[in-house]
C-alpha positions in Angstrom: -25.7 -17.6 -13.3 -23.0 -20.3 -13.6 -24.2 -21.1 -17.1 -23.6 -17.5 -18.1 -20.2 -17.4 -16.6 -19.2 -20.7 -18.3 -20.5 -19.3 -21.6 -18.4 -16.1 -21.3 -15.3 -18.1 -20.3 -15.8 -20.5 -23.3 -16.3 -17.5 -25.6 -13.0 -15.9 -24.4 -11.1 -19.2 -24.8 -12.6 -19.8 -28.3 -11.5 -16.3 -29.2 -7.9 -16.9 -28.4 -7.6 -20.5 -29.6 -9.6 -19.8 -32.8 -7.8 -16.4 -33.3 -4.3 -17.8 -33.2 -5.3 -20.7 -35.4 -7.2 -18.3 -37.7 -4.1 -16.3 -38.3 -2.9 -19.0 -40.6 -5.9 -21.3 -41.2 -8.8 -18.9 -42.0 -10.1 -20.1 -45.3 -12.3 -17.2 -46.1 -9.7 -14.5 -46.0 -8.6 -12.6 -49.1 -5.3 -13.7 -50.6 -3.5 -10.5 -49.6 -4.8 -10.8 -46.1 -3.6 -14.5 -46.0 -0.1 -13.4 -47.1 0.0 -10.8 -44.5 -1.0 -13.2 -41.7 1.5 -15.8 -42.8 4.3 -13.2 -42.5 3.2 -12.0 -39.1 5.7 -12.3 -36.2 8.7 -13.6 -38.2 11.0 -10.8 -37.0 9.5 -10.2 -33.5 12.3 -10.9 -31.1 14.0 -13.1 -33.7 17.2 -14.8 -32.7 20.2 -13.4 -34.5 23.8 -14.9 -34.5 25.6 -14.0 -31.3 28.7 -12.8 -33.2 26.7 -10.7 -35.8 28.2 -7.5 -34.6 31.8 -8.6 -35.0 31.9 -11.3 -37.7 34.0 -10.1 -40.6 31.9 -12.0 -43.1 28.5 -10.4 -42.5 26.8 -12.0 -45.4 27.8 -15.4 -44.2 25.5 -14.8 -41.3 22.7 -13.0 -43.1 21.0 -13.3 -46.5 22.4 -10.1 -48.1 21.0 -11.2 -51.5 17.5 -10.5 -50.1 18.3 -6.8 -50.1 20.5 -6.6 -53.2 18.9 -8.4 -56.1 21.4 -9.4 -58.8 24.4 -9.7 -56.4 26.1 -13.1 -56.3 28.9 -12.4 -53.9 29.8 -10.0 -51.1 33.0 -8.7 -49.5 33.9 -8.9 -45.8 33.0 -5.9 -43.7 34.9 -2.8 -44.7 35.3 0.7 -43.4 34.0 2.4 -40.3 31.1 2.3 -39.7 31.2 -1.1 -41.5 29.6 -1.9 -44.8 29.8 -4.8 -47.3 30.4 -4.5 -51.0 28.0 -6.3 -53.3 29.3 -7.8 -56.6 27.8 -9.1 -59.8 28.7 -12.3 -61.6 32.5 -12.7 -62.1 34.2 -13.3 -65.4 36.8 -16.1 -65.8 39.8 -15.5 -63.7 38.3 -12.7 -61.7 38.1 -12.9 -57.9 34.7 -11.2 -58.0 32.4 -9.5 -60.4 31.8 -5.8 -60.9 30.9 -3.7 -57.9 27.1 -3.2 -57.8 26.7 -1.4 -54.5 26.7 -1.7 -50.8 24.9 -3.6 -48.0 24.8 -2.3 -44.4 23.5 -3.5 -41.1 21.7 -0.7 -39.3 23.0 -1.5 -35.8 26.6 -1.3 -37.0 25.8 2.4 -37.5 23.0 3.5 -35.2 20.9 2.1 -32.4 18.0 4.6 -32.7 15.3 3.2 -30.4 11.8 2.6 -31.6 8.6 2.6 -29.5 9.7 -0.5 -27.5 12.9 1.3 -26.5 15.0 -1.1 -28.7 16.2 -0.6 -32.2 14.7 -2.2 -35.3 17.6 -4.3 -36.7 17.5 -3.6 -40.4 19.5 -4.8 -43.4 19.8 -2.2 -46.2 21.0 -2.4 -49.8 22.1 0.6 -51.8 23.5 0.7 -55.3 26.5 2.8 -56.6 24.2 5.7 -57.4 23.0 5.9 -53.8 19.5 4.4 -54.5 17.9 2.0 -52.1 17.5 -1.4 -53.7 16.2 -3.5 -50.8 15.3 -3.3 -47.1 14.7 -6.2 -44.7 13.8 -6.1 -41.0 15.7 -8.8 -39.2 14.5 -8.2 -35.6 12.2 -5.9 -33.8 10.6 -5.7 -30.3 7.5 -3.6 -31.2 4.5 -5.0 -29.3 2.1 -3.3 -31.7 3.6 -5.5 -34.5 3.1 -8.6 -32.4 -0.6 -8.2 -32.1 -2.8 -5.6 -33.8 -0.7 -4.6 -36.9 0.8 -7.3 -39.1 4.5 -7.1 -39.8 3.5 -6.9 -43.4 2.7 -3.3 -42.7 6.3 -2.6 -41.7 7.5 -4.5 -44.8 5.3 -2.3 -47.0 6.5 0.8 -45.2 10.2 -0.1 -45.9 9.4 -0.9 -49.5 8.6 2.7 -50.1 12.3 3.5 -49.9 13.2 1.3 -52.8 14.1 3.6 -55.8 14.6 6.6 -53.6 18.1 8.1 -53.1 20.3 8.7 -50.0 20.5 12.3 -51.3 16.7 12.7 -50.9 15.2 14.4 -47.9 12.7 11.8 -46.8 10.1 12.4 -44.1 7.1 10.5 -42.7 4.0 12.2 -44.0 3.0 14.0 -47.2 5.5 15.2 -49.8 6.4 18.9 -49.9 7.8 19.5 -53.4 8.4 23.2 -52.7 10.8 22.2 -49.9 12.2 19.2 -51.8 10.8 16.8 -49.2 9.8 13.3 -50.3 7.0 11.8 -48.1 6.5 8.2 -47.1 3.2 6.9 -45.8 3.1 6.1 -42.1 1.6 3.0 -40.5 -1.6 3.9 -38.6 -1.1 3.3 -35.0 2.7 2.9 -35.2 3.8 6.4 -35.9 6.7 6.3 -33.5 8.0 3.1 -35.0 8.1 4.4 -38.5 9.6 7.8 -37.6 12.4 5.9 -35.8 12.8 3.6 -38.8 13.1 6.6 -41.1 15.9 7.9 -39.0 17.6 4.5 -39.1 17.4 4.4 -42.9 18.8 7.8 -43.4 21.6 7.7 -40.8 22.8 4.3 -41.9 22.8 5.0 -45.7 24.3 8.5 -45.3 27.2 7.2 -43.1 28.2 4.7 -45.7 27.6 7.0 -48.6 30.0 9.5 -47.2 32.7 6.8 -46.8 32.4 5.7 -50.4 32.2 9.2 -51.9 28.5 9.2 -52.9 27.8 12.4 -50.9 30.2 15.0 -49.7 31.7 14.6 -46.2 30.6 16.8 -43.4 32.7 19.9 -42.8 33.2 21.2 -39.3 35.2 24.2 -38.3 38.4 23.3 -36.4 38.9 24.1 -32.7 39.9 27.7 -32.0 41.2 27.4 -28.4 41.7 30.1 -25.8 45.2 29.4 -24.5 45.5 30.9 -21.0 48.4 28.9 -19.7 46.3 27.5 -16.9 47.3 24.2 -15.3 44.3 22.2 -14.0 44.2 19.5 -11.3 42.2 16.3 -12.0 39.4 17.6 -9.7 39.2 20.9 -11.6 39.1 19.0 -14.9 36.2 16.9 -13.8 34.3 19.9 -12.4 34.9 21.8 -15.6 33.6 18.8 -17.7 36.9 18.5 -19.5 37.2 14.9 -18.3 34.2 12.6 -18.4 33.5 9.1 -17.0 31.8 6.1 -18.7 30.8 3.4 -16.3 29.2 0.0 -17.1 27.7 -2.1 -14.3 27.8 -5.9 -14.4 24.0 -6.1 -14.4 23.8 -3.9 -17.5 25.5 -6.7 -19.5 23.5 -9.5 -17.9 26.1 -10.5 -15.2 25.6 -10.9 -11.5 25.5 -7.7 -9.4 28.8 -6.7 -8.0 30.1 -3.7 -6.1 32.8 -3.4 -8.7 31.9 -2.0 -12.2 32.2 -4.1 -15.3 34.4 -1.3 -16.6 35.0 2.3 -15.6 36.6 4.6 -18.1 37.8 8.2 -17.9 38.5 10.1 -21.1 39.1 13.6 -22.4 40.4 15.9 -25.1 44.1 16.4 -25.7 43.9 19.0 -28.5 43.3 22.1 -26.3 46.8 23.3 -25.2 45.9 24.0 -21.6 44.2 20.6 -21.2 46.9 18.7 -23.0 49.7 20.2 -20.8 47.6 19.7 -17.6 47.1 16.0 -18.5 50.4 15.1 -20.2 52.8 17.7 -18.9 54.5 20.3 -21.1 57.0 17.8 -22.6 54.4 15.1 -23.2 52.0 17.5 -24.9 54.7 18.9 -27.2 55.8 15.3 -28.1 52.2 14.4 -28.9 51.7 17.5 -31.1 54.9 16.7 -33.0 53.5 13.3 -34.0 50.1 14.7 -35.3 49.4 16.3 -38.6 47.5 19.5 -38.9 44.0 18.0 -39.2 44.5 15.1 -36.7 43.0 15.1 -33.3 43.8 13.1 -30.1 42.1 12.1 -26.9 43.1 9.9 -23.9 41.3 7.0 -22.3 42.1 5.1 -19.1 40.5 2.2 -17.2 40.2 3.0 -13.5 38.1 0.0 -12.4 36.8 -3.3 -13.7 38.5 -6.3 -15.2 37.2 -5.8 -18.8 39.6 -4.5 -21.4 38.6 -1.6 -23.6 41.2 -2.6 -26.1 39.7 -6.0 -26.6 41.3 -9.4 -25.8 41.4 -10.4 -29.5 43.3 -7.5 -30.8 46.1 -8.3 -33.2 48.6 -6.1 -35.1 46.9 -4.5 -38.1 43.5 -5.1 -36.6 40.8 -2.8 -35.1 40.2 -1.9 -31.5 36.6 -3.2 -31.6 35.6 -2.2 -28.1 35.7 1.6 -28.5 34.4 4.1 -31.0 34.1 7.9 -31.2 30.8 9.2 -32.7 30.2 12.7 -33.9 26.9 13.4 -35.6 26.1 10.5 -37.9 29.7 9.5 -38.3 31.6 6.9 -36.3 35.4 6.7 -36.0 37.3 3.5 -35.0 41.0 2.9 -34.4 43.7 0.6 -35.7 47.1 -0.1 -34.2 48.6 2.9 -36.1 46.1 5.2 -34.4 47.2 4.1 -30.9 49.9 5.7 -28.8 51.1 4.7 -25.3 50.0 6.8 -22.5 52.8 6.6 -20.0 51.3 8.7 -17.2 48.9 11.5 -16.3 50.5 14.6 -14.8 47.3 16.2 -13.5 47.4 16.4 -9.6 44.9 13.9 -8.1 44.6 11.7 -11.2 43.3 8.2 -10.4 45.3 5.1 -10.7 44.6 3.0 -13.8 45.2 -0.5 -15.2 44.9 0.3 -18.9 45.5 3.4 -20.9 45.8 4.7 -24.4 46.0 7.8 -26.6 43.9 7.4 -29.8 44.3 9.6 -32.9 41.3 10.6 -35.1 42.7 11.2 -38.5 39.5 12.0 -40.4 39.3 15.7 -41.4 35.6 15.7 -40.7 36.1 15.4 -37.0 36.4 18.6 -35.0 37.2 18.9 -31.2 35.1 22.0 -31.1 31.9 20.0 -31.6 30.2 17.5 -29.3 31.2 13.9 -29.6 30.5 10.6 -27.8 32.8 7.8 -26.6 31.1 4.4 -27.1 32.0 1.2 -25.4 30.8 -1.8 -27.5 30.0 -5.2 -26.2 27.5 -8.0 -25.7 24.6 -8.2 -23.3 23.4 -11.6 -22.1 19.7 -12.1 -21.5 19.7 -13.9 -18.1 16.3 -15.6 -18.8 17.2 -17.0 -22.2 21.0 -16.9 -22.4 20.7 -15.1 -25.7 23.4 -12.5 -26.5 22.7 -9.2 -28.1 24.8 -6.3 -29.3 24.9 -3.4 -26.8 26.8 -0.1 -26.7 27.2 2.4 -23.8 27.9 6.0 -24.5 29.1 9.1 -22.7 28.9 12.6 -24.2 31.8 15.0 -24.3 31.9 18.6 -25.3 34.7 21.0 -24.5 33.7 23.8 -22.1 32.6 27.0 -23.8 35.0 29.0 -21.8 38.0 27.2 -23.5 36.9 28.1 -27.0 37.0 31.4 -28.9 33.4 32.6 -29.4 32.1 29.8 -27.1 30.6 26.6 -28.4 29.4 26.5 -32.0 25.7 26.1 -32.7 24.8 22.5 -33.3 21.5 21.4 -34.9 20.8 17.9 -33.8 18.0 15.7 -35.0 15.0 15.7 -32.7 14.1 12.6 -30.8 11.3 10.6 -32.4 8.8 11.6 -29.8 9.6 15.3 -30.3 9.1 14.9 -34.0 5.7 13.3 -33.4 4.5 16.1 -31.2 5.7 18.7 -33.7 4.2 17.0 -36.7 0.8 16.5 -35.0 0.6 19.8 -33.1 -2.7 21.0 -34.5 -4.5 17.7 -33.8 -3.0 17.6 -30.3 -4.2 21.1 -29.6 -7.7 20.2 -30.8 -7.7 17.1 -28.6 -6.6 19.1 -25.5 -9.4 21.6 -26.2 -11.9 18.8 -26.4 -10.8 17.2 -23.1 -10.8 20.5 -21.3 -14.2 21.4 -22.7 -15.7 18.0 -21.6 -14.2 18.5 -18.1 -15.6 22.0 -17.8 -19.0 20.9 -19.0 -19.1 18.0 -16.5 -17.9 20.2 -13.7 -20.9 22.4 -14.3 -23.2 19.4 -14.5 -25.6 20.6 -11.8 -26.4 23.7 -13.8 -27.2 21.5 -16.8 -29.2 18.9 -14.9 -31.3 21.7 -13.3 -32.3 22.9 -16.8 -33.2 19.4 -17.8 -36.2 17.2 -16.9 -37.0 13.6 -17.1 -39.0 14.2 -20.2 -36.5 16.7 -21.8 -32.9 15.7 -21.1 -31.5 17.7 -24.1 -29.7 20.3 -21.9 -27.5 17.4 -20.8 -27.7 15.1 -23.7 -26.7 17.7 -26.2 -23.2 17.8 -24.6 -23.1 14.1 -23.8 -24.1 13.0 -27.3 -21.6 15.5 -28.8 -18.9 14.0 -26.6 -19.8 10.5 -27.8 -19.8 11.5 -31.5 -16.4 13.2 -31.2 -15.1 10.3 -29.1 -16.0 7.8 -31.8 -15.1 9.8 -34.9 -12.2 12.0 -33.9 -10.7 10.1 -30.9 -11.3 6.6 -32.0 -11.2 6.4 -35.8 -9.4 9.7 -36.3 -6.3 9.9 -34.1 -6.8 6.3 -32.8 -6.3 7.3 -29.2 -8.3 4.5 -27.6 -6.7 3.8 -24.1 -6.0 0.2 -23.3 -5.3 -2.1 -20.4 -1.8 -2.8 -22.0 -1.0 0.9 -21.2 -2.0 0.4 -17.6 0.3 -2.7 -17.4 3.1 -0.8 -19.1 2.8 2.1 -16.6 2.8 -0.4 -13.7 5.9 -2.1 -15.0 7.6 1.2 -15.7 6.8 2.5 -12.2 8.3 -0.6 -10.7 11.2 -1.3 -13.0 12.4 1.5 -15.3 10.6 4.7 -16.0 11.3 6.1 -19.4 9.6 9.4 -20.3 10.3 9.0 -24.0 8.3 5.8 -24.1 5.1 7.5 -22.8 5.7 10.8 -24.7 6.0 8.9 -28.0 2.2 8.8 -28.5 1.0 12.3 -27.6 -2.7 11.6 -27.8 -2.5 8.6 -25.5 -0.2 10.6 -23.2 -2.6 13.6 -23.0 -5.6 11.3 -22.7 -4.1 9.5 -19.6 -3.4 12.9 -17.9 -7.1 13.6 -18.4 -8.1 10.1 -17.2 -6.0 10.2 -14.0 -7.2 13.6 -13.0 -10.8 13.0 -13.6 -10.8 9.5 -12.0 -9.7 11.1 -8.7 -12.0 14.0 -9.1 -15.2 12.3 -10.3 -14.6 8.6 -10.7 -14.1 6.6 -13.8 -17.5 7.5 -15.2 -16.5 10.7 -17.1 -14.0 8.7 -19.2 -15.9 5.5 -19.4 -19.3 7.1 -19.9 -18.4 10.1 -22.1 -15.0 9.8 -23.7 -14.1 6.1 -24.2 -14.4 5.5 -28.0 -15.6 1.9 -27.7 -17.9 2.6 -24.8 -19.4 5.6 -26.7 -19.9 3.4 -29.8 -21.6 0.7 -27.7 -23.9 3.1 -26.1 -24.7 4.9 -29.4 -25.7 1.5 -30.9 -28.1 0.9 -28.0 -29.7 4.3 -28.4 -30.0 3.9 -32.2 -31.4 0.4 -31.8 -34.1 1.8 -29.6 -34.9 4.4 -32.2 -35.1 1.8 -35.0 -37.7 -0.3 -33.3 -35.6 -2.7 -31.2 -36.8 -1.2 -27.9 -39.3 -4.0 -27.4 -36.4 -6.5 -27.2 -34.0 -4.3 -25.2 -33.7 -5.7 -21.7 -31.9 -5.0 -18.5 -29.8 -7.9 -17.1 -31.6 -9.1 -14.0 -30.1 -7.2 -11.0 -29.0 -10.4 -9.2 -27.2 -11.7 -12.3 -25.7 -8.2 -12.9 -24.4 -8.1 -9.3 -22.5 -11.4 -10.0 -21.3 -10.6 -13.6 -19.8 -7.2 -12.8 -17.0 -9.0 -10.9 -15.8 -10.7 -14.0 -14.0 -7.7 -15.3 -12.0 -7.4 -12.1 -11.0 -11.1 -12.4 -9.8 -10.4 -16.0 -7.8 -7.3 -14.8 -6.1 -9.1 -12.0 -5.4 -12.1 -14.2 -3.7 -9.9 -16.8 -1.7 -8.1 -14.1 -0.5 -11.4 -12.7 0.5 -12.8 -16.1 2.3 -9.5 -17.0 4.6 -10.1 -14.0 5.7 -13.4 -15.6 5.6 -12.4 -19.3 4.6 -9.1 -20.6 4.3 -10.4 -24.2 1.8 -13.1 -23.0 -0.2 -10.5 -21.2 -0.4 -8.4 -24.3 -1.7 -11.4 -26.2 -4.3 -12.1 -23.6 -5.3 -8.4 -23.6 -7.0 -9.2 -26.9 -10.0 -9.5 -24.7 -10.2 -5.8 -25.5 -11.8 -5.2 -28.9 -10.2 -1.8 -29.2 -7.4 -2.8 -31.6 -9.7 -4.6 -34.0 -12.3 -1.8 -33.9 -10.2 1.3 -34.2 -6.5 0.6 -34.7 -6.5 -2.2 -37.4 -10.0 -2.6 -38.6 -12.3 -5.6 -38.5 -11.6 -6.5 -42.2 -7.8 -6.5 -41.6 -7.8 -9.2 -38.9 -8.4 -12.8 -38.6 -12.1 -13.7 -38.5 -12.3 -14.7 -34.7 -11.3 -11.2 -33.7 -13.8 -9.6 -36.1 -16.5 -12.1 -34.8 -15.7 -11.1 -31.2 -16.2 -7.4 -31.9 -19.3 -7.9 -34.0 -20.8 -10.1 -31.2 -20.1 -7.4 -28.6 -21.6 -4.6 -30.8 -24.5 -6.8 -31.8 -25.3 -7.5 -28.1 -25.0 -3.8 -27.5 -28.2 -3.3 -29.6 -30.2 -5.1 -26.9 -28.2 -4.7 -23.7 -26.8 -1.3 -22.6 -22.9 -1.4 -22.6 -22.4 -5.1 -21.9 -18.7 -5.0 -22.5 -18.2 -2.0 -20.3 -20.2 -3.5 -17.4 -18.9 -7.0 -17.4 -15.7 -7.6 -19.4 -13.6 -4.4 -19.7 -10.3 -4.8 -17.7 -9.5 -1.2 -18.3 -12.8 -0.2 -16.6 -11.9 -2.5 -13.7 -8.4 -0.8 -13.3 -10.0 2.6 -13.2 -12.8 1.5 -10.9 -10.5 0.8 -8.0 -9.2 4.4 -7.5 -12.7 5.6 -8.3 -13.5 4.3 -4.8 -11.8 7.4 -3.5 -13.1 10.0 -5.9 -13.5 13.5 -4.4 -16.8 14.5 -5.8 -19.8 12.2 -6.2 -23.4 12.5 -7.5 -26.0 13.9 -5.1 -28.5 11.8 -3.2 -31.3 12.7 -0.8 -32.6 10.7 2.1 -35.8 9.8 0.2 -33.6 7.9 -2.3 -33.5 5.0 0.1 -37.1 4.2 -0.4 -37.8 5.6 -3.9 -36.7 3.4 -6.9 -37.1 5.9 -9.7 -33.4 6.5 -10.3 -32.5 2.8 -9.9 -35.1 1.8 -12.5 -33.6 4.3 -15.0 -29.9 3.6 -14.3 -28.5 2.0 -17.5 -25.2 1.1 -15.6 -27.3 -0.6 -12.9 -25.1 1.1 -10.3 -27.8 2.1 -7.8 -28.7 -0.5 -5.2 -31.9 -1.2 -3.4 -31.0 1.4 -0.7 -30.6 4.1 -3.3 -26.8 4.2 -3.0 -24.6 4.8 -6.1 -21.6 2.5 -6.6 -19.1 4.9 -8.1 -17.0 2.0 -9.3 -19.8 1.0 -11.7 -21.4 4.4 -12.4 -20.9 5.7 -16.0 -22.2 9.2 -15.2 -25.1 9.3 -17.6 -26.5 12.0 -15.2 -30.1 10.7 -15.5 -30.3 10.4 -11.7 -29.1 14.0 -11.3 -31.8 15.2 -13.7 -34.4 13.5 -11.5 -32.8 14.9 -8.4 -34.2 18.4 -9.1 -37.1 17.4 -11.5 -40.3 18.5 -9.7 -42.4 16.4 -12.1 -40.1 13.3 -12.4 -38.8 12.8 -8.8 -41.6 11.1 -6.8 -40.9 12.9 -3.5 -40.6 16.3 -5.2 -43.7 15.6 -7.3 -45.7 14.7 -4.2 -44.5 17.8 -2.4 -45.2 20.0 -5.4 -48.7 18.7 -5.8 -49.4 19.3 -2.0 -48.2 22.9 -2.3 -50.2 23.5 -5.4 -53.3 22.1 -3.7 -52.7 24.2 -0.6 -51.8 27.4 -2.5 -48.3 27.5 -1.1 -45.3 29.0 -2.9 -43.3 26.7 -5.2 -39.7 27.5 -4.1 -36.5 26.4 -5.9 -34.8 23.1 -5.2 -31.9 23.4 -2.8 -28.6 21.5 -2.8 -30.1 18.9 -0.5 -32.6 18.0 -3.3 -35.7 19.4 -1.5 -37.8 22.6 -2.0 -36.2 25.4 -0.1 -38.5 25.9 2.9 -40.2 29.3 3.5 -38.9 29.1 7.0 -35.5 27.5 7.8 -36.6 24.2 9.1 -35.4 20.6 8.3 -37.8 18.8 5.9 -40.1 16.3 7.6 -39.2 12.7 6.4 -41.3 9.6 6.7 -40.1 7.3 9.5 -39.2 4.7 6.9 -37.0 7.2 5.1 -35.5 8.9 8.2 -34.5 5.6 9.9 -33.4 3.8 6.7 -29.9 3.7 5.3 -28.3 7.0 4.2 -28.0 6.9 0.4 -25.7 9.8 0.4 -22.9 7.5 1.5 -21.9 4.4 -0.5 -21.9 2.4 2.8 -22.8 3.2 6.4 -21.0 6.1 8.0 -18.4 4.9 10.6 -16.2 7.2 12.7 -13.1 5.5 14.2 -13.3 6.2 17.9 -9.6 7.0 18.3 -9.9 9.8 15.7 -13.1 11.4 17.0 -11.4 14.4 18.6 -7.9 14.3 16.9 -6.5 17.6 15.7 -3.2 18.9 14.3 -0.1 16.8 14.8 -2.0 14.1 16.6 -4.3 13.7 13.7 -1.3 13.4 11.3 0.3 10.7 13.5 -2.9 8.8 13.8 -3.4 9.0 10.0 0.1 7.6 9.4 -0.6 4.8 11.9 -3.8 4.0 10.2 -2.1 3.6 6.8 1.0 1.8 8.0 -0.3 -0.4 10.9 -3.2 -2.6 9.9 -3.8 -4.2 13.3 -6.4 -3.0 15.8 -7.4 -4.2 19.3 -10.2 -6.2 17.7 -8.0 -7.9 15.2 -5.4 -8.7 17.8 -8.2 -10.6 19.7 -9.2 -12.4 16.5 -8.3 -15.9 15.2 -4.8 -16.8 16.4 -3.9 -18.4 13.1 -4.6 -15.2 11.2 -2.5 -13.2 13.8 0.4 -15.7 13.6 0.2 -15.5 9.8 0.4 -11.7 10.0 3.4 -11.8 12.2 5.1 -14.2 9.8 4.2 -12.1 6.7 5.3 -8.9 8.4 8.7 -10.3 9.3 9.1 -11.9 5.9 8.2 -8.7 4.0 10.5 -6.7 6.3 13.4 -9.1 5.6 12.6 -9.0 1.9 13.0 -5.2 1.9 16.2 -5.5 3.9 17.6 -8.1 1.4 16.6 -5.9 -1.5 18.3 -2.9 0.1 21.5 -4.9 0.4 21.4 -6.1 -3.2 20.6 -9.7 -2.3 17.0 -10.0 -3.6 15.7 -9.5 -7.1 12.9 -7.1 -8.0 10.3 -9.7 -9.0 10.9 -11.6 -5.8 10.3 -8.5 -3.8 7.1 -7.7 -5.6 5.8 -11.2 -4.8 6.5 -10.7 -1.1 4.8 -7.3 -1.2 1.8 -8.8 -2.9 1.5 -11.6 -0.3 1.7 -8.9 2.5 -1.1 -6.9 0.7 -3.4 -10.0 0.6 -2.9 -10.5 4.4 -3.4 -6.8 5.1 -6.8 -6.9 3.4 -7.8 -9.8 5.6 -6.6 -8.3 8.9 -8.1 -4.8 8.2 -11.5 -6.5 7.5 -11.2 -7.9 11.1 -10.6 -4.6 12.9 -10.0 -1.5 10.8 -13.0 -2.0 8.4 -13.3 1.6 7.2 -12.2 3.8 4.4 -12.6 7.5 3.6 -15.2 8.9 1.3 -14.2 12.0 -0.6 -11.0 14.1 -0.3 -8.3 12.5 1.9 -8.0 15.5 4.2 -11.6 15.2 5.3 -12.9 12.8 7.9 -15.9 11.2 6.1 -15.3 7.6 7.1 -17.6 4.8 6.1 -17.7 1.0 6.5 -15.5 -0.8 3.9 -16.9 -3.5 1.7 -14.5 -6.2 0.6 -14.0 -4.4 -2.8 -13.4 -1.1 -0.9 -10.7 -2.7 1.1 -9.1 -4.4 -1.9 -9.1 -1.0 -3.7 -7.7 0.8 -0.7 -4.9 -1.7 0.2 -4.0 -2.3 -3.4 -3.7 1.3 -4.3 -1.9 2.3 -1.1 0.6 -0.5 -1.2 1.3 0.2 -4.9 2.3 3.7 -4.1 4.3 2.7 -1.0 6.0 -0.2 -2.8 6.7 1.8 -5.9 8.3 4.6 -3.8 10.6 2.2 -1.9 11.3 0.3 -5.1 12.4 3.4 -7.0 14.5 4.5 -4.0 16.3 1.2 -4.1 16.7 1.4 -7.8 18.2 4.9 -7.5 20.6 3.6 -4.9 21.7 0.9 -7.3 21.3 -2.0 -4.9 18.2 -3.8 -6.3 18.9 -6.9 -8.4 17.3 -6.9 -11.9 
């Protein structure tokens, strides 16, 4: 046994050590593959200059020539949003050569987030005709491009833009000439990333192209105000939405938490007569209008809290206010000293006091106060772990109330978020996938009808549906839409639940999102077996290979792992899962690298031939072993299976057992998952729902107890009645079946462990039952445990006090989230130990029923871990919502 474990550990270590070395040293790779591997990870979380967002000489910080071949010099930043002019060779006496085109940094213009929630920082070159001449990714945070898909794939994707024009309508997907749409090929498995990148390319280039006259500026209808002569108080203006607030907390920029905001700004429109007079007074408003030209617009901004200046400490006459911008559509508007007017006071009753104020004028004719716009506060965020500074902006949206405009608000067509575009573009495939999942669920829910039609010799009534599910899982789900769930998604959900839930992150991959809804529902209804046994692409591929191997003559070498060895090896996957979970709390990127123990990316997402040889060898080894051992990866290694197995402890509906199962071994012998023990009990954490035992359950020829009874009735000329739900022939007269003493007095195989009724709940009803239920979940001690080892009791008191203090400190903003999680984890470990001393029982089936049974160690780990995850996450999210928990 120990030799087997050492072998598997050595294989895993060799995979990672050899895999990372093989990324650059594999000698048998094709030249193109070698080039791809050498380019991998160069831009992942790359360090960029701290002052990149503000340095006037952008090209002194970056290699602009890389995106503009032929250019020999570059201008300082110009315009708003900023861009750089690229020049050719200069003639004698000239300061610079002829203008060749323009270079722009994407984050100067847009911060469209990709799948990671962070933008892909991109340098773009565009010639004087508006054609793209070069694209370079400087930094990204996409985990799929860290492991799985080489960065060369993103480089190749961006190269498709070279030669295309800013005037072209470019979309990810096939070209549609009839609609004048140019298509660019997506990256398989990174659809959200490339859709976001396409938006970045078009928003950045069009913003600069409008400034330099390559495309026509946007025309928006001017504001047509309804002037009622109403004077509003400050409270009325806030309730109306005519005044908005933008607040930035210290922790949002990497500083220590403080009750005071980093900066708090109030701003609003001054173009509507009623609003202008309410805020500035009649005289102040008329004075402002006298200083504005017909197309010019104005808004006010005040700082009501915080020590940070929105004007910028480095402002000089003739310079730019680099802390604030106004954004409308794809355009950004910044302000110089000539665009600034003093705001001497606010006349609206109840207006807050302020320490800094301004009136800014927008002189661009393309801006209209009738349309929505955003105020952006620009700054730097400091990573507290690394000290690295990154550009950050914080926005608040503003749109004049419809009641103040003639005809109400104009219709505005805004670009869909990347995840919405993915759902729309793949709607037919998503619909087909949903139909498949619903169909499989319905078929499985009717499993008893199918298994009654099948026999041990003819399982096709069941296998027809099961094999069809395998085929669709492998072809459509795995290789087609590449919707193979992964342990990394479990870790992401766990972190999001505890730290920051972002719906757009999970909605960005519709197939995975829908698949997880199916998985969560079916795990709690039936256990993990429906997903793992029927719909997991890799599991289906492994099982199909085992079946095909048997048909091809390998059956003589196909062996079951000895039960004693199996019972030890099955715990390995739980160790891998808990190891990955622990590592993820320290470093999510490290956990993602270690999650390469899953062969899913190599098999379905990237392809064996597109990865370094150790990864391909690992997959081929697993699939090769699958020819001789049924589902070895699923049973012994899969951390995803382990994660799903724990809540499977509390599935509502299990597979049927009869009392004779405790002495008959027919089902156990035929169980490929080896999930049936010597007492005939099914371990639903290990069961993969092949349904062979359910077929035997009603098979009068295959089930030994039923076959024996059938033969007796045939010999005695008695009626052969149908099989009842209890697994026995329905008696001619309603009497309980007579069981042999060995069967009647043996363990009950219908329960995973021995039934156990807590004495204090025997006659509980109504409110008393609810209170006892709450006490059972929240108070782990019992009279037996209180009389147990004194050291364990003292440790429990210390842990309980420490965990309580930890929650109090977190609620007062004096304890960080990670520290709180560690305390809660320590308490959970103790709770498992103390419950095993006195409250050693869990429920079997739906929570509202009272089917209690004795808890094994794994039962208790699953119960306490799942319960405390829900309790901790609820309290954690409450503290986050209150804004008191340290990051």
